[in-house]
N, CA, C and O atoms as CSV, one atom per row, in Angstrom:
chain,resi,resn,atom,element,x,y,z
A,1,MET,N,N,3.548,-32.473,17.756
A,1,MET,CA,C,2.314,-33.267,17.073
A,1,MET,C,C,2.846,-33.680,15.832
A,1,MET,O,O,3.603,-33.015,15.125
A,2,ALA,N,N,2.343,-34.991,15.571
A,2,ALA,CA,C,2.775,-35.675,14.651
A,2,ALA,C,C,2.048,-35.029,13.170
A,2,ALA,O,O,0.916,-34.547,13.172
A,3,PRO,N,N,2.752,-35.102,12.169
A,3,PRO,CA,C,2.122,-34.835,10.817
A,3,PRO,C,C,0.940,-35.521,10.363
A,3,PRO,O,O,0.987,-36.751,10.343
A,4,GLY,N,N,-0.144,-34.919,9.985
A,4,GLY,CA,C,-1.442,-35.527,9.673
A,4,GLY,C,C,-2.368,-35.664,11.049
A,4,GLY,O,O,-3.382,-36.359,11.117
A,5,HIS,N,N,-1.899,-34.979,11.975
A,5,HIS,CA,C,-2.808,-34.946,13.254
A,5,HIS,C,C,-3.796,-33.792,13.067
A,5,HIS,O,O,-3.420,-32.764,12.506
A,6,LYS,N,N,-4.965,-33.919,13.489
A,6,LYS,CA,C,-5.945,-32.982,13.304
A,6,LYS,C,C,-5.606,-31.668,13.865
A,6,LYS,O,O,-6.058,-30.729,13.210
A,7,THR,N,N,-4.969,-31.379,14.846
A,7,THR,CA,C,-4.599,-30.037,15.317
A,7,THR,C,C,-3.432,-29.517,14.392
A,7,THR,O,O,-3.528,-28.343,14.034
A,8,THR,N,N,-2.514,-30.127,14.029
A,8,THR,CA,C,-1.532,-29.875,13.113
A,8,THR,C,C,-2.231,-29.455,11.591
A,8,THR,O,O,-1.694,-28.559,10.939
A,9,GLU,N,N,-3.221,-30.017,11.165
A,9,GLU,CA,C,-3.962,-29.725,10.050
A,9,GLU,C,C,-4.728,-28.481,10.268
A,9,GLU,O,O,-4.748,-27.681,9.333
A,10,ALA,N,N,-5.390,-28.181,11.401
A,10,ALA,CA,C,-5.871,-27.146,11.649
A,10,ALA,C,C,-5.102,-25.807,11.683
A,10,ALA,O,O,-5.374,-24.732,11.149
A,11,ILE,N,N,-4.186,-26.135,12.371
A,11,ILE,CA,C,-3.044,-24.989,12.452
A,11,ILE,C,C,-2.604,-24.441,11.069
A,11,ILE,O,O,-2.498,-23.252,10.767
A,12,GLY,N,N,-2.329,-25.690,10.159
A,12,GLY,CA,C,-2.132,-25.314,8.785
A,12,GLY,C,C,-3.132,-24.469,7.995
A,12,GLY,O,O,-2.874,-23.521,7.253
A,13,TYR,N,N,-4.252,-24.962,8.279
A,13,TYR,CA,C,-5.365,-24.086,7.581
A,13,TYR,C,C,-5.560,-22.767,8.154
A,13,TYR,O,O,-5.810,-21.805,7.428
A,14,ALA,N,N,-5.462,-22.670,9.385
A,14,ALA,CA,C,-5.506,-21.240,10.003
A,14,ALA,C,C,-4.501,-20.290,9.515
A,14,ALA,O,O,-4.824,-19.133,9.243
A,15,ILE,N,N,-3.177,-20.762,9.377
A,15,ILE,CA,C,-2.156,-20.097,8.976
A,15,ILE,C,C,-2.419,-19.680,7.212
A,15,ILE,O,O,-2.119,-18.580,6.747
A,16,LEU,N,N,-2.906,-20.580,6.572
A,16,LEU,CA,C,-3.266,-20.320,5.153
A,16,LEU,C,C,-4.371,-19.342,5.220
A,16,LEU,O,O,-4.253,-18.431,4.401
A,17,ALA,N,N,-5.490,-19.286,6.035
A,17,ALA,CA,C,-6.444,-18.378,6.143
A,17,ALA,C,C,-6.038,-16.931,6.299
A,17,ALA,O,O,-6.412,-16.004,5.580
A,18,LEU,N,N,-5.249,-16.864,7.304
A,18,LEU,CA,C,-4.490,-15.634,7.887
A,18,LEU,C,C,-3.647,-15.096,6.537
A,18,LEU,O,O,-3.551,-13.893,6.293
A,19,LEU,N,N,-3.110,-16.027,5.777
A,19,LEU,CA,C,-2.121,-15.425,4.561
A,19,LEU,C,C,-3.106,-14.816,3.406
A,19,LEU,O,O,-2.902,-13.878,2.635
A,20,LEU,N,N,-4.255,-15.678,3.550
A,20,LEU,CA,C,-5.190,-15.118,2.312
A,20,LEU,C,C,-5.861,-13.885,2.665
A,20,LEU,O,O,-6.302,-13.219,1.729
A,21,VAL,N,N,-6.037,-13.407,3.991
A,21,VAL,CA,C,-6.290,-12.169,4.423
A,21,VAL,C,C,-5.350,-11.215,4.348
A,21,VAL,O,O,-5.561,-10.249,3.614
A,22,MET,N,N,-4.242,-11.304,5.032
A,22,MET,CA,C,-3.112,-10.537,5.138
A,22,MET,C,C,-2.621,-9.980,3.791
A,22,MET,O,O,-2.516,-8.792,3.484
A,23,VAL,N,N,-2.371,-10.945,3.128
A,23,VAL,CA,C,-1.662,-10.524,1.681
A,23,VAL,C,C,-2.266,-9.443,0.994
A,23,VAL,O,O,-1.632,-8.410,0.783
A,24,PRO,N,N,-3.626,-9.619,0.569
A,24,PRO,CA,C,-4.314,-8.626,0.058
A,24,PRO,C,C,-4.309,-7.351,0.633
A,24,PRO,O,O,-4.147,-6.307,0.002
A,25,LEU,N,N,-4.539,-7.477,2.187
A,25,LEU,CA,C,-4.539,-6.334,3.002
A,25,LEU,C,C,-3.072,-5.474,2.615
A,25,LEU,O,O,-3.130,-4.296,2.263
A,26,PHE,N,N,-2.037,-6.060,2.703
A,26,PHE,CA,C,-0.723,-5.592,2.610
A,26,PHE,C,C,-0.696,-4.842,1.227
A,26,PHE,O,O,-0.338,-3.668,1.136
A,27,ILE,N,N,-1.122,-5.644,0.102
A,27,ILE,CA,C,-1.055,-5.031,-1.165
A,27,ILE,C,C,-1.953,-3.530,-1.188
A,27,ILE,O,O,-1.649,-2.466,-1.728
A,28,GLY,N,N,-3.082,-3.869,-0.440
A,28,GLY,CA,C,-3.932,-2.661,-0.583
A,28,GLY,C,C,-3.184,-1.500,0.230
A,28,GLY,O,O,-3.256,-0.387,-0.291
A,29,VAL,N,N,-2.588,-1.588,1.245
A,29,VAL,CA,C,-1.840,-0.576,1.920
A,29,VAL,C,C,-0.786,0.130,1.065
A,29,VAL,O,O,-0.730,1.352,0.927
A,30,ILE,N,N,0.167,-0.885,0.421
A,30,ILE,CA,C,1.197,-0.306,-0.364
A,30,ILE,C,C,0.407,0.410,-1.449
A,30,ILE,O,O,0.669,1.600,-1.620
A,31,ALA,N,N,-0.522,-0.157,-2.201
A,31,ALA,CA,C,-1.140,0.653,-3.333
A,31,ALA,C,C,-1.757,2.119,-2.994
A,31,ALA,O,O,-1.942,3.075,-3.746
A,32,PHE,N,N,-1.987,1.983,-1.734
A,32,PHE,CA,C,-2.472,3.440,-1.256
A,32,PHE,C,C,-1.370,4.297,-1.130
A,32,PHE,O,O,-1.497,5.442,-1.566
A,33,PHE,N,N,-0.293,3.949,-0.605
A,33,PHE,CA,C,0.861,4.813,-0.177
A,33,PHE,C,C,1.467,5.264,-1.732
A,33,PHE,O,O,1.719,6.431,-2.032
A,34,VAL,N,N,1.624,4.222,-2.542
A,34,VAL,CA,C,1.910,4.502,-3.938
A,34,VAL,C,C,0.957,5.726,-4.615
A,34,VAL,O,O,1.424,6.738,-5.139
A,35,LYS,N,N,-0.321,5.445,-4.503
A,35,LYS,CA,C,-1.163,6.488,-5.095
A,35,LYS,C,C,-1.022,7.633,-4.399
A,35,LYS,O,O,-0.972,8.625,-5.126
A,36,ILE,N,N,-0.933,7.864,-3.113
A,36,ILE,CA,C,-0.763,9.167,-2.176
A,36,ILE,C,C,0.498,9.699,-2.804
A,36,ILE,O,O,0.413,10.853,-3.224
A,37,ASN,N,N,1.677,9.069,-2.953
A,37,ASN,CA,C,2.891,9.468,-3.393
A,37,ASN,C,C,2.905,10.093,-4.981
A,37,ASN,O,O,3.533,11.090,-5.338
A,38,ARG,N,N,2.084,9.275,-5.788
A,38,ARG,CA,C,1.966,9.755,-7.282
A,38,ARG,C,C,1.105,11.160,-7.199
A,38,ARG,O,O,1.400,12.078,-7.965
A,39,ARG,N,N,0.080,11.294,-6.288
A,39,ARG,CA,C,-0.812,12.622,-6.313
A,39,ARG,C,C,0.111,13.693,-5.774
A,39,ARG,O,O,0.154,14.785,-6.340
A,40,ALA,N,N,0.905,13.417,-4.633
A,40,ALA,CA,C,1.925,14.435,-3.970
A,40,ALA,C,C,2.741,15.078,-5.093
A,40,ALA,O,O,2.918,16.282,-5.277
A,41,ARG,N,N,3.261,13.919,-5.897
A,41,ARG,CA,C,4.158,14.415,-7.042
A,41,ARG,C,C,3.606,15.219,-8.093
A,41,ARG,O,O,4.303,16.071,-8.643
A,42,ALA,N,N,2.505,15.035,-8.392
A,42,ALA,CA,C,1.681,15.492,-9.507
A,42,ALA,C,C,1.248,17.017,-8.949
A,42,ALA,O,O,1.195,18.006,-9.680
A,43,PHE,N,N,0.964,17.014,-7.582
A,43,PHE,CA,C,0.384,18.249,-7.197
A,43,PHE,C,C,1.482,19.196,-6.928
A,43,PHE,O,O,1.226,20.395,-7.033
A,44,ALA,N,N,2.799,18.780,-6.560
A,44,ALA,CA,C,4.133,19.553,-6.394
A,44,ALA,C,C,4.388,20.106,-7.845
A,44,ALA,O,O,4.634,21.298,-8.027
A,45,ALA,N,N,4.314,19.131,-8.936
A,45,ALA,CA,C,4.658,19.651,-10.155
A,45,ALA,C,C,3.652,20.835,-10.737
A,45,ALA,O,O,3.990,21.844,-11.356
A,46,ALA,N,N,2.389,20.438,-10.378
A,46,ALA,CA,C,1.321,21.647,-10.984
A,46,ALA,C,C,1.605,22.877,-10.147
A,46,ALA,O,O,1.582,23.986,-10.680
A,47,THR,N,N,1.833,22.751,-9.042
A,47,THR,CA,C,1.992,24.008,-7.938
A,47,THR,C,C,3.486,24.666,-8.273
A,47,THR,O,O,3.543,25.895,-8.240
A,48,ALA,N,N,4.440,24.084,-8.525
A,48,ALA,CA,C,5.746,24.530,-9.184
A,48,ALA,C,C,5.592,25.410,-10.560
A,48,ALA,O,O,6.044,26.542,-10.730
A,49,ALA,N,N,4.764,24.538,-11.607
A,49,ALA,CA,C,4.303,25.327,-12.988
A,49,ALA,C,C,3.390,26.469,-12.700
A,49,ALA,O,O,3.416,27.433,-13.465
A,50,ALA,N,N,2.588,26.462,-11.680
A,50,ALA,CA,C,1.767,27.630,-11.748
A,50,ALA,C,C,2.385,28.810,-11.036
A,50,ALA,O,O,1.903,29.932,-11.195
A,51,GLU,N,N,3.472,28.600,-10.227
A,51,GLU,CA,C,4.034,29.763,-9.630
A,51,GLU,C,C,4.542,30.709,-10.567
A,51,GLU,O,O,5.134,30.401,-11.601
A,52,VAL,N,N,4.234,32.176,-10.079
A,52,VAL,CA,C,4.597,33.113,-10.901
A,52,VAL,C,C,5.628,34.002,-10.233
A,52,VAL,O,O,5.300,34.452,-9.135
A,53,GLU,N,N,6.819,34.328,-10.709
A,53,GLU,CA,C,7.925,35.097,-10.003
A,53,GLU,C,C,7.154,36.533,-9.900
A,53,GLU,O,O,6.487,36.974,-10.836
A,54,PRO,N,N,7.299,37.121,-8.819
A,54,PRO,CA,C,6.996,38.370,-8.531
A,54,PRO,C,C,7.663,39.385,-9.534
A,54,PRO,O,O,6.924,40.252,-10.001
A,55,ASP,N,N,8.920,39.365,-9.893
A,55,ASP,CA,C,9.641,40.163,-10.616
A,55,ASP,C,C,8.982,40.371,-12.154
A,55,ASP,O,O,9.086,41.443,-12.750
A,56,THR,N,N,8.319,39.243,-12.689
A,56,THR,CA,C,7.861,39.214,-13.880
A,56,THR,C,C,6.434,40.101,-14.099
A,56,THR,O,O,6.008,40.484,-15.188
A,57,LEU,N,N,5.862,40.307,-12.887
A,57,LEU,CA,C,4.483,40.932,-12.915
A,57,LEU,C,C,4.838,42.417,-13.211
A,57,LEU,O,O,4.066,43.048,-13.933
A,58,ALA,N,N,5.888,42.992,-12.735
A,58,ALA,CA,C,6.048,44.476,-12.929
A,58,ALA,C,C,6.420,44.908,-14.359
A,58,ALA,O,O,6.575,46.101,-14.623
């Protein structure tokens, strides 16, 4: 198909629309995993700080 053809333009718009949907979706997925990772690290740090050695209780 030649440049400027209606089908070529439609495919271009379809690709643009797909990118406009997929890019924010991927950003959201990445942000979700970053958030989960930060929460897991904070939870691990809090758990490690809260642990008491059994020898210190006696």
